C-alpha positions in Angstrom: 116.0 61.2 16.6 119.4 59.6 16.5 122.7 61.5 16.1 123.6 58.8 13.5 120.6 59.6 11.2 122.0 61.5 8.3 118.6 62.9 7.4 117.8 64.4 10.8 120.2 67.3 10.6 118.6 70.6 9.8 115.1 69.5 10.7 113.2 71.6 13.3 113.0 70.1 16.7 109.7 68.2 17.3 107.2 70.2 19.5 106.5 68.8 23.0 102.9 67.7 23.2 100.7 70.0 25.5 99.5 68.1 28.5 95.8 67.4 28.9 96.0 69.0 32.4 96.5 72.8 32.2 96.8 75.5 34.9 93.8 77.3 33.4 91.5 74.5 34.6 92.4 75.3 38.3 90.7 77.8 40.6 92.0 81.4 40.1 93.6 81.4 43.6 95.9 78.5 42.7 96.4 79.3 39.0 99.5 81.4 39.5 101.3 78.7 41.4 100.3 76.0 38.8 101.5 78.2 35.9 104.8 78.8 37.7 105.3 75.0 38.1 104.3 74.4 34.5 106.9 77.0 33.3 109.7 75.5 35.4 109.0 71.9 34.3 108.9 72.9 30.6 112.1 74.9 31.1 113.8 71.6 32.0 112.3 70.0 28.9 113.3 72.7 26.6 116.9 72.6 27.9 117.1 68.9 27.3 115.6 69.1 23.8 118.0 71.8 22.8 120.9 69.8 24.1 121.8 72.6 26.6 122.5 70.8 29.9 124.1 73.9 31.4 120.7 75.7 31.0 119.0 72.9 32.8 121.5 73.2 35.7 120.9 77.0 35.9 117.2 76.6 36.1 117.4 74.0 38.9 119.8 76.2 40.9 117.5 79.1 40.5 114.5 77.1 41.7 116.3 75.8 44.7 117.7 79.3 45.6 114.2 80.8 45.2 112.6 78.1 47.5 115.2 78.6 50.2 114.9 82.4 50.0 111.1 82.1 50.4 111.5 79.9 53.4 114.0 82.3 55.1 111.9 85.3 54.3 108.8 83.7 56.0 110.9 82.8 59.0 112.3 86.3 59.3 108.8 87.9 59.0 107.4 85.5 61.7 110.3 86.3 64.1 109.9 90.0 63.5 106.2 89.8 64.2 106.7 87.8 67.4 109.3 90.2 68.6 107.6 93.5 67.7 103.9 92.8 67.8 103.3 90.5 70.8 102.6 92.5 73.9 104.9 92.1 76.9 103.6 89.6 79.3 100.7 88.7 77.0 99.5 85.3 76.0 101.6 85.4 72.9 104.8 85.8 74.9 104.2 82.5 76.9 106.8 80.1 75.7 105.8 77.1 77.7 102.6 75.5 78.9 103.3 76.1 82.6 103.7 79.8 82.3 101.4 81.9 84.4 99.8 85.0 82.8 99.8 87.2 85.9 100.5 90.9 85.9 103.2 92.6 87.9 101.8 94.4 90.9 103.2 97.9 91.4 102.5 100.7 93.9 100.7 103.9 92.9 103.9 105.4 91.5 104.9 102.3 89.5 107.4 100.8 91.9 107.5 97.0 91.6 105.9 95.0 94.4 105.3 91.5 92.8 106.4 89.8 89.6 106.9 86.5 87.9 110.3 84.8 87.4 110.7 81.5 85.5 111.9 78.6 87.6 112.3 75.0 86.6 111.0 71.7 87.9 113.7 68.9 88.0 112.4 65.6 86.6 114.1 62.2 86.5 113.2 59.1 84.3 114.9 56.2 86.2 114.8 54.0 83.1 117.3 56.3 81.4 119.8 56.6 84.3 122.7 54.2 83.9 124.5 54.6 87.3 121.9 55.6 89.8 124.1 55.9 93.0 126.5 58.1 91.0 123.7 60.2 89.7 122.3 60.7 93.2 125.7 61.7 94.5 126.3 64.2 91.7 122.9 65.7 91.9 123.2 66.2 95.7 126.6 67.9 95.2 125.2 70.3 92.5 121.9 70.9 94.3 122.5 70.8 98.1 118.8 71.5 99.0 117.5 68.5 97.2 116.2 65.7 99.5 118.3 62.5 99.4 115.3 60.5 100.3 113.3 62.0 97.5 116.2 61.3 95.0 116.4 57.7 96.0 112.7 57.2 95.8 112.5 58.6 92.3 115.7 56.9 91.0 114.4 53.5 92.3 110.9 54.0 90.8 109.5 52.9 87.6 108.3 56.1 86.0 109.3 59.7 85.4 108.7 61.9 88.4 109.5 65.4 89.7 112.3 65.6 92.2 112.3 69.3 93.1 110.2 72.2 91.9 111.4 75.8 91.7 115.0 75.6 90.5 116.5 78.9 89.7 118.2 79.4 86.3 121.6 79.1 88.2 120.6 75.8 89.8 119.3 74.5 86.5 122.6 75.3 84.8 124.5 73.5 87.6 122.5 70.3 87.1 122.5 70.5 83.3 126.3 70.7 83.4 126.3 67.1 84.8 125.0 65.8 81.5 123.1 63.0 83.2 120.8 60.8 81.2 117.2 60.8 82.2 117.4 64.2 83.9 115.1 66.9 82.3 113.6 70.2 83.2 110.2 71.8 82.8 109.8 75.6 83.1 107.3 77.0 85.6 106.5 80.6 86.6 107.0 81.5 90.2 105.5 84.6 91.9 108.2 86.6 93.7 108.2 89.6 95.9 111.4 91.5 95.4 111.0 93.6 98.6 110.8 90.6 100.9 108.6 91.3 103.9 107.7 94.8 103.0 103.9 95.2 102.4 103.7 91.4 102.7 100.4 91.4 104.5 98.9 93.7 101.9 100.2 91.8 98.9 99.4 88.3 100.2 100.6 85.4 98.0 99.7 83.5 94.8 100.1 79.8 94.2 102.1 78.1 91.5 99.0 77.7 89.4 98.6 81.4 89.1 95.7 81.9 91.5 95.7 84.4 94.4 95.6 82.9 97.9 95.5 85.9 100.2 95.8 89.6 100.4 95.7 91.7 97.2 96.7 88.7 95.2 93.4 87.1 96.1 91.2 90.3 96.3 92.2 91.3 92.7 92.9 87.9 91.3 90.8 88.2 88.1 91.9 91.8 87.5 95.6 90.9 87.9 95.3 88.0 85.4 93.4 90.2 83.0 96.1 92.9 83.2 98.7 90.2 82.7 97.0 89.0 79.5 97.1 92.5 78.2 100.8 93.0 79.1 99.9 95.7 81.7 100.8 96.2 85.3 98.3 96.2 88.1 98.7 99.3 90.4 97.7 99.3 94.1 96.8 102.4 96.1 99.9 101.8 98.3 102.7 104.4 98.2 105.9 102.4 98.7 107.6 105.4 100.3 104.8 105.9 102.8 104.7 102.1 103.4 108.4 102.0 104.2 108.1 104.9 106.7 105.1 103.2 108.4 106.8 99.8 108.7 110.0 101.4 110.0 108.4 103.6 112.7 105.9 100.8 113.7 108.7 98.3 114.3 110.7 101.0 116.2 107.6 101.7 118.4 106.9 98.0 119.0 110.5 97.2 120.0 110.9 100.4 122.1 107.7 99.5 124.1 108.5 95.7 124.1 105.1 95.1 122.6 103.5 91.8 121.5 102.3 93.3 118.2 101.5 96.5 116.4 99.3 97.9 113.6 99.6 100.9 111.4 97.3 102.3 108.7 97.6 105.5 106.6 94.7 106.5 104.3 93.6 109.4 102.1 90.4 110.4 103.9 88.9 112.1 100.7 89.3 109.0 98.4 89.5 106.1 100.8 92.7 104.9 99.3 95.0 103.0 101.7 98.5 104.5 101.3 100.1 102.2 103.8 99.1 99.2 105.9 101.5 97.4 108.2 101.2 94.6 110.8 104.1 93.8 113.1 105.7 91.4 113.5 106.0 90.9 109.7 106.8 87.2 110.0 103.3 86.3 111.2 100.6 85.2 108.8 98.0 87.2 110.7 97.2 90.6 109.2 96.3 92.4 112.5 95.0 95.4 110.5 92.0 93.6 109.0 91.6 90.4 111.0 92.5 91.1 114.7 89.9 92.5 117.1 90.5 95.0 119.9 88.7 97.0 122.5 90.3 100.4 121.7 89.4 102.6 124.6 89.0 106.3 124.5 89.3 106.8 120.7 85.6 105.9 120.8 84.9 109.1 122.6 85.3 110.8 119.3 82.2 109.0 117.9 80.2 109.6 121.1 81.0 113.4 121.0 80.2 113.4 117.2 76.8 111.8 117.8 76.0 114.3 120.5 77.0 117.3 118.3 75.3 116.0 115.2 72.0 115.3 117.0 72.0 118.6 118.7 72.0 116.9 122.1 75.1 118.8 123.1 77.5 121.6 122.0 81.0 122.5 123.0 79.7 124.4 126.1 77.3 121.8 127.4 78.3 120.9 130.9 78.7 117.4 132.4 79.2 116.7 136.1 82.5 114.8 136.6 83.0 115.9 140.1 82.2 112.4 141.3 81.8 108.9 140.0 78.9 108.1 137.7 76.7 105.3 139.1 74.7 102.9 136.9 73.1 100.5 139.2 75.9 99.0 141.2 78.5 99.9 138.6 80.8 102.8 139.4 82.4 104.7 136.4 85.4 106.9 137.2 88.0 108.8 135.2 91.6 107.7 134.8 92.8 111.2 135.9 89.9 112.6 137.9 89.3 116.3 137.6 86.5 116.3 140.3 84.7 119.1 138.6 82.0 120.0 136.1 83.4 119.9 132.6 82.3 121.3 129.3 82.0 118.9 126.3 85.3 120.2 125.0 87.0 119.6 128.4 85.4 116.1 128.5 87.2 115.3 125.3 90.5 117.0 126.1 90.7 115.4 129.6 89.4 112.1 128.1 86.6 111.9 130.8 84.8 108.5 131.0 82.2 110.1 133.2 81.4 112.8 130.8 81.0 110.6 127.7 79.1 108.0 129.7 76.5 110.6 130.8 76.2 111.8 127.2 75.7 108.3 125.8 73.1 107.4 128.4 71.2 110.6 127.7 71.2 109.9 123.9 69.9 106.4 124.4 70.4 103.1 122.6 68.6 104.0 119.4 70.8 107.0 118.7 74.0 105.2 119.7 73.2 102.2 117.6 72.3 104.4 114.7 75.6 106.3 114.7 77.7 103.3 115.3 76.1 101.8 112.3 76.7 104.9 110.3 80.4 104.9 111.2 80.7 101.3 110.1 81.5 100.0 113.6 78.9 97.2 113.5 80.0 95.6 110.2 83.2 94.4 108.6 85.3 97.1 107.1 84.3 97.4 103.4 87.6 96.8 101.7 88.5 94.4 98.9 90.5 92.1 101.2 88.7 88.8 101.9 90.4 88.7 105.4 88.3 91.7 106.6 86.7 90.5 109.8 83.3 91.4 111.3 83.4 93.1 114.7 82.3 91.5 118.0 79.3 93.5 118.9 77.3 93.9 122.1 74.3 91.7 122.6 72.3 94.2 124.6 72.2 98.0 124.6 71.3 98.9 128.1 72.7 101.9 130.0 75.7 100.1 131.3 76.6 98.9 127.8 76.1 102.5 126.4 78.5 103.8 129.0 81.1 101.2 128.1 80.7 101.9 124.4 81.1 105.6 124.9 84.7 105.1 125.9 85.6 102.0 123.8 84.7 99.0 125.8 82.0 96.4 125.1 82.8 96.2 121.4 85.8 94.7 119.6 86.6 96.0 116.1 89.5 95.8 113.7 92.0 98.6 113.2 90.7 99.0 109.6 87.2 99.7 110.9 88.6 102.4 113.2 90.5 104.0 110.3 87.4 104.1 108.0 85.3 105.6 110.8 87.8 108.3 111.6 88.0 109.1 107.9 84.3 109.8 107.8 84.6 112.2 110.7 87.4 114.2 109.1 86.4 114.5 105.4 83.2 116.4 105.7 81.2 113.6 107.2 81.2 111.1 104.3 81.8 107.4 104.9 84.0 106.3 102.1 84.8 102.5 101.8 88.6 102.0 102.1 90.3 100.6 99.1 93.6 99.1 97.9 92.8 100.0 94.3 94.6 103.1 92.9 92.0 105.8 92.6 89.7 104.2 95.3 86.5 102.3 94.8 84.2 103.3 91.9 81.5 100.7 92.6 80.4 102.1 96.0 79.0 105.6 96.6 80.0 107.6 99.7 77.3 108.2 102.2 76.8 111.2 104.5 77.0 110.1 108.1 77.4 113.5 109.9 77.0 117.0 108.8 80.0 119.0 107.4 79.6 121.3 110.4 80.0 118.4 112.8 83.1 117.3 110.8 84.7 120.7 111.0 84.0 120.9 114.8 85.6 117.5 115.3 88.7 118.4 113.3 89.2 121.5 115.4 88.6 119.5 118.6 91.1 116.8 117.6 93.6 119.5 116.8 93.1 121.1 120.2 93.6 117.6 121.8 97.1 117.4 120.3 97.9 121.0 121.3 96.6 121.0 124.9 95.0 117.6 125.6 96.1 113.9 125.8 97.7 113.8 122.3 100.5 116.2 122.8 103.2 113.6 121.9 101.8 113.3 118.4 102.7 116.8 117.4 104.7 117.3 114.2 105.9 120.9 113.7 103.9 122.8 111.1 101.7 119.9 110.0 98.7 120.7 112.2 98.2 117.1 113.5 94.9 116.3 115.3 93.8 113.1 117.0 92.6 111.1 120.0 94.3 108.7 122.3 92.9 105.4 123.3 93.8 102.9 126.0 92.1 99.7 127.1 92.9 96.8 129.3 92.4 93.3 127.9 90.0 90.7 129.3 92.1 87.9 130.8 90.4 85.0 132.6 87.2 87.0 133.0 88.9 90.2 134.4 90.4 93.2 132.8 94.1 93.0 133.4 96.1 96.3 133.2 99.3 94.3 132.4 97.7 93.3 129.1 96.8 96.6 127.5 96.3 98.2 124.1 97.4 101.7 123.3 96.1 103.5 120.3 96.3 106.9 118.6 94.0 107.9 115.8 95.2 111.0 114.0 94.5 113.2 111.0 96.7 115.9 109.3 96.4 118.6 108.4 93.4 119.2 110.7 92.8 122.8 109.4 91.2 124.0 106.2 87.9 123.3 104.5 86.2 120.0 104.8 87.2 119.0 101.3 90.9 119.8 101.7 93.6 117.1 101.2 93.8 115.2 104.5 95.4 112.0 105.7 94.5 109.6 108.5 97.2 107.8 110.6 96.3 105.0 113.0 98.8 103.4 115.2 97.9 100.6 117.7 100.4 99.0 120.0 99.3 95.6 121.3 100.4 94.6 124.9 103.3 97.0 125.4 105.7 95.8 128.1 106.8 99.2 129.2 105.0 101.7 131.5 102.9 103.7 131.1 100.9 101.7 128.6 98.5 104.4 127.5 98.0 105.4 123.9 99.5 108.9 124.6 102.8 107.3 125.5 103.1 104.2 123.4 101.4 105.2 120.1 101.2 109.0 119.8 105.0 109.5 119.4 105.1 107.1 116.5 102.2 109.0 114.8 104.1 112.3 115.1 107.3 110.8 113.6 105.3 109.2 110.7 103.5 112.4 109.9 106.8 114.3 109.9 108.5 111.9 107.5 105.7 111.3 105.0 104.5 114.9 104.7 107.1 115.7 101.8 105.9 112.6 99.9 102.2 113.8 100.2 102.9 117.4 99.4 101.7 118.7 102.8 103.4 122.1 103.5 104.4 123.2 107.0 102.7 126.3 108.2 101.2 128.0 111.3 97.7 127.6 112.6 95.9 129.4 115.4 97.6 127.2 118.0 101.2 126.6 116.9 103.8 128.3 114.6 105.2 126.5 111.6 108.1 125.5 113.9 105.8 124.0 116.4 106.1 126.7 119.0 103.0 127.7 121.0 101.1 130.8 119.9 101.4 133.1 122.9 97.7 133.9 123.3 96.8 130.2 123.4 97.0 128.5 126.8 98.9 125.1 126.7 97.9 122.5 129.3 99.8 119.3 129.4 97.5 116.2 128.9 97.7 113.0 130.9 98.5 110.8 127.8 95.4 108.7 128.3 
């Protein structure tokens, strides 16, 4: 229709032909969108036909505004979902391909022991660097720890290579500020241990690929990764407060005695949970608690006496002749501090008589001794999750001479962890419970009865008496009813036992009173090659045990009170005779 046609005015506008393609021919799920597009398109057509260009403009503005609004709404909903619905530390939170999904490790109370922090790898593409000598100079100034040789090698190469991994965010910012061409960064997660050397031997390390290499990181590798994927922490049995006290007192004892090394272990004897484990010096890779072997001396008399009591071969009043040396063939066995008299079994233990325990062991015979050593876990690696747990060095033959040596801790080399597990079995009602670094203990292994509850109660009282009036007097902690046994052994050097290379040990339990199922904690301290004299366990290890018990009791909820031997303040009960021990 032309505006110059005089016959066109007043005629109705011609109808737009309906297209052959209609929204109704589409699937129902797309019909609404097609109908909307059809409506918009015909709105433009109607506006042009009615000569209303302003209506056409309004429709177009409306359409564009609606489209942008829809896009922004979708983006906002996506951002809100990512921020609110993705679990912390989970897979959905990983923002780069090198991120490691590995849970934070915490102690039993939630204190942080290990976590991940994003670092950056520094990469250079030499083809994009204009002035290579200047770039090398600026990079070295911004990042002093970078190797000049490495910089030159990459800058003079023909492909993109990594120059330095593990840049902190601050280092990355310093390099980024140089605005150098060809310099890029790739994020990578790094495992960090915010407490430095504390509990380092327990925690171990993980590599940059997110796999555990040693310690708890390796032992619980899959569980830690699974917890990380769920955004959860992974708790250990360690109590960081107890661990701190143990490390502090162990280092003090080692330095005070000028020792080569030292070990400390604290456990809950009823659950098998390890509350503290320390190996000194901390800067060594060797975890002495689980991997080092020692002949531990007279602490083994506890196992010999326990076997005698449990089999009925002896009781506290059974007498043993220690008036003279005990001869086995040409071998002469003597006591460190000879009493030269007949001793009851209780006196054998309190005076730490080699003669008395040797006579008992030979009387019981190899079958009984082997059986009880097996029960106490002394002939196998300590059952704990750590892969580093080492097997003992066992005797090849079990003749009378060997039995005598075993009765007072020679002829067999075990790890401190084995000793801790065995002492736990003697002080918790006679149940051998595998030690564990998992909070709550191990649920996949059942405890086994190794001695009777009656034997366990007798040993608890005997160990308490040994602290009150025997060789363990220096381990006393007022009101905490500490019990325990000293151990001292000379090391084999060039085929001979050398007294200048000794090991001093004290294996303790507290509180030693109460029923067999009462809350009770084991403390083991071993001092390796002390340089001071005397080198016996009663002098080099027992004092540290007393200080540790005194400091950790409030954390563990152990109340101070009197027992039949001492008041709550540690004073001797008048009717109980106190005899100073020899510290052996």
